[in-house]
C-alpha positions in Angstrom: -161.5 -84.6 -51.6 -160.5 -86.9 -48.7 -157.4 -89.1 -48.6 -159.6 -92.2 -49.0 -161.3 -90.7 -52.1 -157.9 -89.8 -53.6 -156.7 -93.3 -53.0 -159.8 -94.8 -54.6 -159.4 -92.6 -57.6 -155.8 -93.6 -58.0 -156.7 -97.3 -57.8 -159.3 -96.9 -60.6 -156.9 -94.9 -62.8 -155.7 -96.9 -65.9 -152.0 -96.6 -66.0 -148.7 -98.3 -66.9 -147.2 -99.9 -63.8 -144.0 -101.1 -65.4 -142.0 -101.7 -68.7 -139.7 -104.6 -69.1 -137.4 -105.5 -72.0 -138.3 -108.6 -73.9 -135.1 -109.2 -75.8 -133.6 -106.3 -77.8 -136.7 -105.7 -80.1 -139.7 -105.8 -77.8 -141.1 -104.4 -74.5 -143.5 -106.0 -72.1 -145.8 -103.3 -70.7 -147.5 -104.0 -67.4 -150.8 -102.2 -66.8 -153.2 -101.7 -63.9 -156.2 -103.4 -65.5 -157.5 -105.3 -68.6 -159.3 -102.0 -69.7 -155.9 -100.3 -69.7 -154.4 -103.1 -71.8 -157.2 -102.9 -74.4 -157.0 -99.1 -74.5 -153.2 -99.2 -75.1 -153.6 -101.8 -77.8 -156.4 -99.8 -79.5 -154.4 -96.5 -79.4 -151.2 -98.1 -80.8 -153.2 -99.9 -83.5 -154.9 -96.8 -84.6 -151.7 -94.7 -84.4 -148.7 -96.9 -84.9 -145.3 -95.5 -84.0 -142.1 -95.6 -86.1 -140.8 -99.2 -86.2 -143.8 -100.7 -84.4 -144.7 -104.2 -85.6 -147.2 -105.9 -83.3 -149.2 -105.2 -80.1 -150.3 -108.3 -78.2 -152.9 -107.8 -75.5 -153.1 -110.1 -72.5 -154.8 -110.0 -69.0 -152.5 -107.4 -67.4 -149.8 -106.8 -70.0 -149.2 -105.7 -73.6 -146.2 -106.9 -75.6 -145.1 -104.4 -78.2 -142.6 -105.5 -80.8 -140.4 -103.3 -83.1 -138.0 -103.6 -86.0 -135.0 -102.2 -84.1 -133.6 -101.4 -80.6 -134.0 -97.7 -81.5 -137.7 -98.2 -82.2 -138.1 -100.0 -78.8 -136.7 -97.0 -77.0 -139.1 -94.6 -78.8 -142.1 -96.9 -78.1 -141.2 -97.1 -74.4 -141.3 -93.3 -74.1 -144.5 -93.0 -76.2 -146.4 -95.6 -74.1 -145.7 -93.6 -71.0 -147.4 -90.5 -72.6 -150.7 -92.2 -73.4 -154.0 -91.5 -71.6 -155.2 -95.1 -70.9 -158.5 -94.0 -69.4 -159.9 -93.8 -73.0 -162.2 -96.8 -73.7 -161.2 -99.3 -76.3 -164.7 -99.4 -77.9 -164.8 -103.2 -78.8 -168.0 -104.6 -80.3 -169.4 -107.9 -79.0 -171.6 -110.9 -80.0 -172.9 -114.0 -78.4 -171.3 -117.3 -79.6 -172.6 -120.7 -78.5 -170.3 -123.7 -78.7 -171.5 -127.4 -78.4 -169.0 -129.5 -76.4 -168.6 -133.2 -75.8 -167.2 -133.3 -72.2 -164.9 -136.3 -72.3 -161.4 -134.7 -72.0 -158.6 -136.7 -70.7 -157.9 -134.2 -67.9 -161.6 -133.9 -66.8 -161.2 -136.2 -63.7 -158.0 -134.3 -62.8 -159.8 -131.0 -63.0 -162.5 -132.4 -60.8 -160.0 -133.4 -58.2 -158.0 -130.1 -58.4 -161.2 -128.0 -58.0 -162.9 -130.3 -55.5 -166.0 -130.2 -57.7 -165.9 -133.7 -59.3 -166.4 -134.6 -62.9 -170.1 -133.7 -63.3 -169.9 -130.5 -61.3 -167.0 -129.3 -63.5 -169.2 -129.7 -66.6 -172.1 -127.9 -64.8 -169.8 -125.0 -63.8 -168.3 -124.7 -67.3 -171.7 -124.7 -69.1 -173.6 -122.7 -66.3 -171.8 -119.4 -66.7 -171.1 -116.9 -69.5 -167.5 -116.5 -70.7 -166.1 -113.3 -72.1 -163.3 -113.2 -74.7 -160.7 -110.9 -73.1 -158.0 -111.2 -75.7 -156.7 -113.4 -78.5 -153.4 -115.1 -78.8 -151.3 -118.4 -78.8 -152.7 -119.4 -82.2 -155.1 -118.1 -84.8 -158.7 -118.4 -83.4 -157.5 -119.1 -79.8 -159.4 -116.7 -77.5 -158.7 -116.4 -73.8 -162.1 -116.6 -72.1 -162.8 -115.2 -68.6 -165.6 -116.7 -66.5 -168.1 -115.2 -64.1 -166.8 -117.1 -61.1 -163.3 -118.6 -60.2 -164.5 -122.1 -59.4 -162.7 -123.6 -62.4 -159.3 -122.0 -61.9 -156.7 -124.7 -62.2 -152.9 -124.8 -62.8 -151.5 -125.7 -66.2 -149.8 -129.0 -66.7 -146.3 -129.3 -65.3 -145.1 -130.4 -68.7 -146.9 -129.2 -71.9 -148.2 -131.7 -74.4 -146.4 -131.7 -77.7 -149.7 -132.1 -79.5 -153.2 -131.0 -78.3 -155.9 -132.1 -80.8 -157.9 -129.5 -82.7 -161.2 -128.7 -81.1 -160.0 -129.5 -77.6 -161.8 -127.4 -74.9 -159.5 -126.6 -72.1 -158.9 -124.8 -68.8 -155.7 -123.0 -67.9 -155.3 -120.7 -64.9 -158.4 -118.5 -64.7 -159.2 -119.0 -68.4 -161.0 -121.4 -70.8 -160.3 -121.8 -74.5 -160.7 -123.9 -77.6 -157.7 -125.1 -79.5 -158.3 -124.2 -83.1 -155.9 -126.8 -84.5 -153.5 -129.4 -83.3 -150.7 -127.7 -81.5 -148.5 -127.9 -78.4 -150.2 -126.8 -75.2 -150.1 -127.0 -71.4 -153.8 -126.5 -70.5 -156.1 -129.1 -68.9 -158.4 -130.8 -71.5 -162.0 -131.2 -70.5 -163.8 -131.7 -73.8 -164.0 -131.3 -77.5 -166.0 -129.5 -80.1 -166.4 -129.5 -83.9 -166.8 -125.7 -84.1 -164.5 -124.1 -86.7 -162.6 -121.6 -84.7 -160.5 -120.1 -87.5 -161.3 -119.9 -91.2 -159.6 -117.6 -93.7 -162.6 -118.0 -96.0 -164.8 -116.0 -93.5 -164.9 -112.2 -93.5 -163.8 -112.4 -89.9 -161.6 -115.5 -89.7 -161.8 -115.9 -85.9 -165.1 -117.4 -84.6 -164.6 -115.6 -81.2 -163.2 -112.1 -81.1 -162.2 -110.0 -78.1 -165.3 -108.7 -76.4 -167.6 -111.5 -77.5 -169.6 -113.5 -75.0 -169.4 -117.3 -75.1 -171.8 -120.0 -73.8 -170.7 -123.7 -73.8 -173.5 -126.3 -74.4 -173.0 -129.9 -73.3 -174.0 -132.4 -76.0 -173.9 -136.2 -76.1 -173.4 -136.6 -79.9 -169.8 -137.4 -80.9 -168.0 -134.3 -82.1 -165.6 -134.5 -85.1 -163.4 -131.6 -86.1 -164.2 -130.2 -89.5 -161.3 -129.0 -91.6 -161.9 -125.6 -93.3 -162.8 -125.9 -97.0 -159.9 -125.2 -99.3 -160.6 -122.5 -101.9 -159.5 -123.3 -105.4 -156.9 -120.6 -105.4 -155.0 -122.5 -102.6 -154.3 -125.5 -104.8 -151.3 -124.0 -106.6 -149.6 -123.3 -103.3 -150.4 -126.7 -101.9 -149.3 -128.6 -105.0 -151.0 -130.5 -107.8 -150.5 -134.2 -108.4 -147.8 -134.9 -111.0 -149.9 -137.8 -112.3 -152.6 -135.4 -113.5 -151.0 -134.3 -116.7 -153.8 -131.9 -117.4 -152.9 -129.6 -114.5 -149.1 -129.6 -114.7 -148.0 -126.2 -115.9 -145.3 -125.7 -118.5 -143.1 -123.6 -116.2 -141.8 -124.0 -112.7 -140.5 -126.9 -110.6 -142.0 -130.2 -109.6 -141.2 -132.1 -106.3 -140.1 -135.7 -106.9 -139.0 -136.3 -103.3 -139.7 -133.9 -100.5 -137.2 -135.1 -97.9 -137.9 -135.0 -94.2 -139.6 -131.6 -94.2 -139.7 -129.1 -97.0 -141.8 -126.0 -96.8 -142.3 -122.7 -98.8 -140.9 -119.8 -96.7 -140.3 -116.1 -97.1 -139.7 -113.5 -94.4 -143.1 -114.2 -92.8 -146.2 -112.2 -92.0 -145.5 -109.6 -89.3 -148.3 -107.5 -87.9 -151.0 -110.2 -87.2 -150.0 -111.3 -83.7 -153.1 -109.7 -82.3 -155.1 -112.3 -84.2 -152.9 -115.1 -82.9 -150.9 -115.4 -86.0 -147.1 -115.4 -85.5 -144.7 -114.0 -88.0 -143.4 -117.5 -89.0 -141.2 -117.3 -92.1 -137.7 -118.7 -92.6 -135.9 -120.1 -89.5 -132.5 -118.9 -90.8 -133.5 -115.6 -92.3 -130.0 -114.7 -93.2 -129.6 -117.9 -95.3 -132.9 -117.2 -97.2 -131.8 -113.6 -97.9 -128.4 -114.9 -99.3 -130.2 -117.4 -101.5 -132.4 -114.7 -102.9 -129.5 -112.3 -103.5 -127.6 -115.0 -105.3 -130.4 -115.5 -107.9 -131.2 -111.8 -108.2 -134.4 -111.7 -106.1 -135.6 -109.2 -103.5 -134.4 -110.6 -100.2 -138.0 -111.4 -99.0 -138.9 -113.6 -102.0 -140.4 -117.0 -101.3 -138.0 -120.0 -101.5 -137.9 -123.5 -100.0 -136.7 -124.4 -96.6 -135.6 -128.0 -96.0 -134.6 -130.0 -93.0 -131.5 -132.3 -93.3 -131.6 -132.1 -97.1 -133.2 -135.0 -99.0 -135.1 -132.9 -101.6 -135.3 -133.8 -105.3 -136.8 -131.4 -107.8 -137.3 -131.5 -111.6 -137.3 -128.3 -113.7 -140.3 -127.9 -116.0 -138.6 -125.0 -117.6 -135.1 -123.5 -117.4 -134.4 -122.1 -113.9 -131.6 -120.4 -112.0 -131.2 -121.7 -108.4 -129.0 -121.3 -105.3 -128.7 -123.3 -102.1 -127.5 -121.7 -98.8 -127.6 -122.6 -95.2 -126.5 -126.1 -94.1 -123.7 -127.8 -96.0 -125.3 -130.2 -98.4 -124.1 -132.1 -101.5 -125.8 -131.1 -104.8 -126.2 -133.2 -107.9 -127.9 -132.4 -111.2 -129.1 -135.4 -113.2 -129.5 -134.9 -117.0 -132.9 -134.9 -118.6 -134.1 -138.3 -119.8 -134.0 -137.0 -123.4 -130.4 -135.8 -123.1 -127.6 -137.3 -125.0 -126.3 -140.6 -123.4 -122.9 -139.0 -122.9 -124.2 -136.0 -120.9 -122.7 -136.2 -117.5 -124.1 -135.3 -114.1 -123.1 -131.9 -112.6 -122.2 -131.1 -109.1 -122.8 -127.4 -108.4 -121.5 -125.7 -105.2 -123.6 -124.3 -102.4 -123.7 -120.5 -101.9 -123.4 -119.8 -105.6 -126.0 -119.5 -108.4 -126.4 -122.3 -111.0 -128.7 -123.3 -113.8 -131.2 -126.2 -113.8 -132.5 -126.7 -117.3 -135.9 -128.1 -118.3 -136.0 -131.8 -117.6 -133.0 -131.9 -115.3 -133.3 -133.0 -111.7 -131.6 -131.5 -108.7 -130.9 -133.7 -105.7 -130.0 -132.1 -102.4 -128.3 -134.7 -100.2 -128.2 -135.0 -96.4 -126.7 -132.2 -94.4 -123.1 -132.7 -93.2 -123.1 -129.5 -91.1 -126.0 -127.4 -90.0 -129.6 -128.4 -90.1 -131.7 -126.3 -92.5 -131.0 -125.4 -96.2 -132.6 -122.8 -98.4 -133.3 -123.0 -102.1 -133.7 -119.7 -103.9 -135.3 -119.7 -107.3 -134.8 -116.8 -109.7 -138.1 -114.9 -109.7 -139.3 -116.5 -106.4 -141.8 -119.2 -105.7 -145.3 -118.1 -106.7 -148.8 -119.1 -105.6 -151.4 -117.3 -103.5 -150.5 -115.3 -100.3 -152.2 -115.8 -97.0 -152.2 -112.6 -94.9 -149.5 -111.1 -97.2 -147.0 -114.1 -97.1 -146.4 -117.4 -98.8 -144.8 -118.9 -95.7 -146.0 -122.2 -94.2 -146.8 -121.7 -90.5 -146.7 -125.2 -88.9 -148.1 -123.9 -85.7 -151.2 -122.0 -87.0 -151.8 -123.9 -90.3 -151.7 -120.6 -92.2 -150.1 -120.9 -95.7 -149.4 -123.9 -97.9 -149.0 -127.4 -96.7 -145.4 -128.9 -96.5 -144.2 -130.1 -99.9 -145.1 -133.6 -101.0 -144.0 -135.7 -104.0 -145.9 -134.4 -107.0 -146.2 -130.8 -105.6 -145.9 -128.3 -108.5 -144.2 -125.0 -107.6 -145.0 -122.1 -109.8 -142.1 -119.7 -110.4 -142.6 -116.0 -110.9 -141.0 -113.9 -113.5 -137.8 -112.2 -112.3 -137.8 -108.4 -111.7 -136.6 -106.5 -114.8 -133.0 -105.6 -114.6 -132.2 -108.0 -111.7 -128.9 -109.8 -111.9 -127.5 -112.8 -110.2 -125.1 -112.3 -107.3 -121.6 -113.3 -106.4 -120.9 -116.4 -104.3 -121.3 -115.8 -100.6 -120.4 -117.8 -97.4 -123.0 -119.3 -95.1 -121.9 -118.8 -91.5 -122.7 -122.0 -89.5 -122.3 -122.7 -85.8 -119.4 -125.1 -84.9 -121.2 -128.3 -83.9 -118.1 -129.7 -82.1 -118.6 -127.2 -79.2 -121.4 -125.4 -77.5 -123.0 -122.6 -79.6 -123.2 -119.4 -77.6 -126.4 -117.5 -77.8 -126.6 -114.0 -76.3 -129.7 -113.3 -74.2 -131.4 -110.3 -72.5 -132.5 -111.6 -69.1 -136.2 -111.4 -68.5 -138.9 -110.2 -68.8 -139.8 -112.8 -66.0 -136.3 -113.5 -64.5 -137.8 -112.5 -61.1 -139.6 -115.8 -61.1 -136.2 -117.4 -60.5 -133.5 -116.7 -57.9 -130.2 -115.1 -58.9 -128.6 -118.5 -58.4 -131.0 -120.2 -60.8 -130.4 -117.5 -63.4 -126.6 -118.1 -63.1 -127.2 -121.8 -63.4 -129.2 -121.1 -66.6 -126.3 -119.0 -68.0 -123.3 -121.2 -67.0 -124.4 -124.7 -68.0 -124.6 -126.3 -71.4 -128.0 -127.3 -72.7 -128.5 -130.1 -75.2 -131.0 -129.8 -78.1 -133.5 -132.7 -78.0 -135.1 -134.5 -81.0 -138.5 -133.1 -80.0 -137.4 -129.7 -81.3 -139.3 -128.2 -84.3 -140.0 -124.9 -86.1 -142.0 -124.0 -83.0 -139.0 -124.2 -80.7 -135.9 -125.8 -79.5 -136.6 -128.1 -76.6 -133.5 -128.2 -74.3 -132.4 -130.6 -71.6 -130.0 -130.1 -68.8 -130.0 -129.4 -65.0 -133.6 -128.5 -64.3 -134.3 -124.8 -63.3 -136.4 -124.2 -60.2 -138.8 -121.3 -59.8 -138.5 -119.1 -56.8 -142.3 -118.6 -56.5 -145.4 -120.6 -56.6 -148.6 -120.0 -58.6 -149.4 -119.3 -62.2 -148.2 -116.5 -64.5 -151.1 -114.9 -66.4 -150.7 -115.7 -70.1 -148.9 -112.9 -72.0 -147.3 -112.2 -75.3 -144.1 -113.9 -76.4 -141.5 -113.3 -79.0 -139.2 -115.3 -81.2 -136.2 -116.1 -79.1 -138.0 -116.2 -75.8 -136.8 -119.0 -73.4 -139.8 -120.3 -71.5 -139.4 -122.5 -68.5 -142.3 -124.9 -67.7 -142.6 -126.2 -64.1 -140.5 -129.3 -65.0 -137.6 -126.9 -65.4 -136.4 -127.8 -69.0 -136.3 -124.6 -71.2 -138.0 -124.2 -74.6 -136.4 -121.6 -77.0 -139.2 -120.2 -79.2 -138.5 -120.1 -82.9 -140.3 -118.9 -86.0 -143.7 -120.7 -85.6 -143.9 -120.1 -81.8 -147.3 -119.4 -80.1 -148.1 -115.7 -79.9 -148.8 -116.0 -76.1 -147.7 -118.3 -73.4 -148.2 -118.9 -69.7 -144.8 -120.0 -68.5 -142.3 -117.5 -67.3 -139.6 -116.3 -69.8 -136.2 -116.3 -68.1 -134.5 -114.6 -71.0 -134.8 -113.7 -74.7 -132.1 -114.4 -77.4 -131.0 -111.3 -79.2 -132.2 -110.9 -82.7 -128.8 -111.2 -84.3 -128.2 -114.7 -82.8 -131.5 -116.3 -83.8 -130.3 -117.6 -87.2 -127.6 -119.7 -85.3 -130.4 -121.4 -83.3 -132.1 -122.4 -86.5 -129.1 -124.5 -87.5 -128.7 -126.6 -84.4 -129.4 -130.3 -84.9 -130.5 -132.6 -82.1 -127.6 -133.6 -79.8 -125.7 -130.3 -80.2 -125.2 -128.1 -77.2 -126.1 -124.5 -76.4 -124.8 -122.0 -73.8 -126.5 -118.7 -73.0 -124.5 -115.5 -72.3 -126.1 -112.4 -70.8 -126.3 -109.3 -73.0 -127.4 -105.7 -72.1 -131.0 -104.7 -72.8 -131.5 -102.3 -75.7 -131.9 -99.3 -73.4 -132.6 -98.4 -69.8 -136.4 -98.4 -69.6 -138.3 -96.1 -67.3 -139.5 -97.5 -64.0 -138.6 -101.1 -64.9 -139.8 -103.1 -61.9 -137.8 -105.6 -60.0 -140.7 -107.7 -59.0 -143.6 -109.0 -61.2 -146.8 -107.2 -60.5 -149.0 -110.3 -60.8 -148.6 -114.0 -60.1 
């Protein structure tokens, strides 16, 4: 074999080209081709390793998450041992999507590509697209085209809300947003195709390996919401005015406050479908609330923002409130004796709420999110193994509203209520320090910019949500031009859009993203981030990665 033949064989060989830490519980594996990515995902899915949680495929990387730093080290070694020349064996189908091409960025795309408005539409509809991988949100498929004529940069600043059904371009990809969500892609049109429906055998309309053809139509497209099965009604609440459907046990919401949702510890293991783990923002606070009322730590409770919740007991209940400091008041039932006085239970300790009594949770005086544990746990149907509300993907019950009835499950036999505990909260009078593992894309920034990121104080903005903390401060400047190919992200990732203002991903974060991640907050500090109100400040401190990973590159292998 000649040297040229040997070099050609090496170039075609599917292999791992680098492994980077992504926080202390994940690795970003860089690979030589998309085929290698899909082979790695298929092998880890078929034969999961100890502690493995998710494998998120992207164009040239696979993000592998684990339940501990020790599991990360084992996964890094195992990945190196795999034969990635084995094909993934993905089935495919042809999907046709009707599109109204009237997107607000269509003219901008025409200018960026030099094609003009009509030629952009012709190029988008005149080629076949292939679903390379899924991510970002349930039903969101990254589509690769047959020619690069429509390759455009993402927006310098992502939109806080892209409408459902938006057809978009980002980098070398096209996609359809399954539901309203943040996004930085260029919008060229809209469709009423239902991209994600849990009522279907395969919820995603487009799956990896499928071929997609876009068809231009003139009729106005309207996004159709998925039908709600009857079994979802209990989780989403029944109207209190309909006496026929109010059960004899449980709780009823009289006032929901600013934002109250049902949360447990989330739904790990579905990131390859575009479904993030979601779950409680302050998981330690939810676990404490459940321990106090004698539940398993993962039982479903209520997460509320800034307090403001009012509940009435339909039967005798045992409750506990943890997390943010909030005042609690129990109002006697209307049929109680006139001399019955109101009660004021303490946070971080169990208390009784008898049938007909009302619990009012006042506004938070310290911290941001409170957690209400109910003995037995909040009931209702599960979606992908969890009762959590995911505000990004729309999976799970809707946020609570006045009149929502919350079924309560029977407590586990032999369970006992716990002793009072203390909820640790960050000091809002000074900057909260969050430890971070630099990278996986710190090489998109100079060493000076990384130090600027670490030494300055960042302010939490009011645009923050369960998806992420939006921070403002001295803008960070990238050291390279171009676009980073979309790749998997984790809770705690600090993304930096071109405008230079970081976003710290939290529970409902998108599964993939296309902005470089300068650092990832360590798992142990994420609960603190969940309790930071707008106006408070944050400082990041560098922490060591979970282990020295083999052949970790100093430069990104793709731009």
